[in-house]
N, C-alpha and C positions, 0 to 999 in steps of 0.2 A: 725365884722360879724353880720348879722341880721338873725332873724327868726330861722328856723330849722337848718340851716347850723352852727349856733353858738354852737350847741349841738352835733356836728357830732361824736366826740369821745365817748360821753355818749351813743348815739344810737348804734354805732358800737359795743362797748363793751357789752352793754346790749343784743344785738342780738347774739353775739358770745356765751355769757354765756347761754342764753336761748336755743340755738341750741345744745350746748355741754350737757346741763342738760337733755334735752328731748331725745337726741340720746342715752345717757348713760342709762337713765331710761328704754327706750324701749328695749335696748339690754339686760338689766337685766331681764325685764319682759318676754322676749322670752327665755332666757337661764336658768333661775332658777325659780322653782315653787314658787308661793306666799306663804309666811309664812316660808320660808326656812332659818332658823337662825342657826340650828344645823346640824351636819353631818347626813346623807350622802349628803343632798341636797345643803348645802352651798359649796362655792369653796374656798379652802384654798390657799392663795397666798403666805404668809409668815407664816409658822407654828408657832403657839403660839403668833402671833402678828397681822396679818391682813387677814381677810376673805372677800369674796363677799357674801352678803346675799340678800334676797328679803323680806323686811318687809314693812308694811304700818303704817304710823303714822297719826292718826287723830288729833293730837295736834300740838303744836308749838315746839320750841327747847326743847330737852330732854323730849318730850311728855307732856309738860305743857299744860294744858287746853284740854287734850284728850277728845274726844267725842263731841267737839263743832266745827266740820269742817265748818259749814255755818258761824258761828260767826268769825272764823279765816279767811275765804275767804273774808268776808265783811271787816275785819280789813286790809287785804292785799290791797283791792281796795281803802280803805280810805287812807292808807299810800301812794299809788301811786298818788292819787288825791292831797294829801297834798304836796308831793314832787313837783308836777306840779305847784300848786298855790303859793308855797313859794320858787320857783326856784331862784328868785332874792335874797332873804334873805340868801339862801344857797349858793349863788354865783356859780351857776351851769355852768356859762360860763367859769370859771377858769379851766384849765387843771386838776389840782389835784382833784377838786370837780367832774369833769366828770369821772375820774378814779374810785373814791370811789363810787359815786352814779350810775355809769354804772354797776358795780358789784352788788350793792344792788338791783337796778331795775330789772336787768336780773334774779337775784335769786328769787325775789318776784314773777315775772311773771311765772317763771318755776314752782314754787310750787303752784301758783294759778291754772295753767293748770291742775296739778294733782288733786287738790281738786275738781275742776269741772268735770274732766274726770273720776276720780276713787272714789271720796269721801274720799280720804286720800292722803298723800304724800308718794311716793315710796322712801325708804331709802335702801342703799345697801353697803355703806362703813363701815366696822366693824373692829375697832381697839381694841386690848386687850393685856394684859400682866399679867401673873400670875392670881391673883384673881381680878385684876382691869379690868373693861370693860367700854369703852367709848360708849355712845349711838350712834347707827348707824345714818348715815347722807348721804347726796348726794351732787352733784355739786352745786346746788342752795344754799344749806345751807352754803357750803364753801364760795361761792361768797359773800353772805350776811355778813358772819363773817369777811372776809378779807376786804370787803368794809367799814364796820363799823370801824374796826381797823384803816384803812387808813384815814377815816374821822377824827377820834380822833387824830391821829398823825398829820395830816395836820392842824387841828384846832389850834395847838400850834405854827404854822408858820403864819406869817402875809403876806397877798398877797401884791404884788406890788401896790403902790398907784394908778397908772393909770389903772390897771386892775380892781381894786375893785370899782373905781368910775364910770366906764362906765355904762350909763343908759341902762336898758332893753328895748327892742323894743316890 
């Protein structure tokens, strides 16, 4: 396969993640007031374990680098460009690479849209138990995390020799 058709799985998965991410964020933005982390505005799904909230994160994962949304947006764009330019080295024509990087790319674009549209990323999934509280996150964050985990897992497997040696067009 040549050209864009060689990356069909990647593009379809990235698009699905992007749409799911943006639809879920828009639904939360319409249903729950911004800044609603605590009752009565949050929505309890599983008491003592899972709530829907509506918070903004100007940082990256776990609010690292908060207050630098433009730098993080630039980093997201650079990451996408690097994925494009190093697509051969990353073996993006292989199905397992397309699964992992489709998730990653869809997540990066979903969060980039938020950074440009809102100046922060909308987070709404809130898990907690007892005194433990996991940082709120969203569909894009989940996709990036799963995509990175899959890439690490797949990196321990060796591709079929004929698939790895096919030249990029």
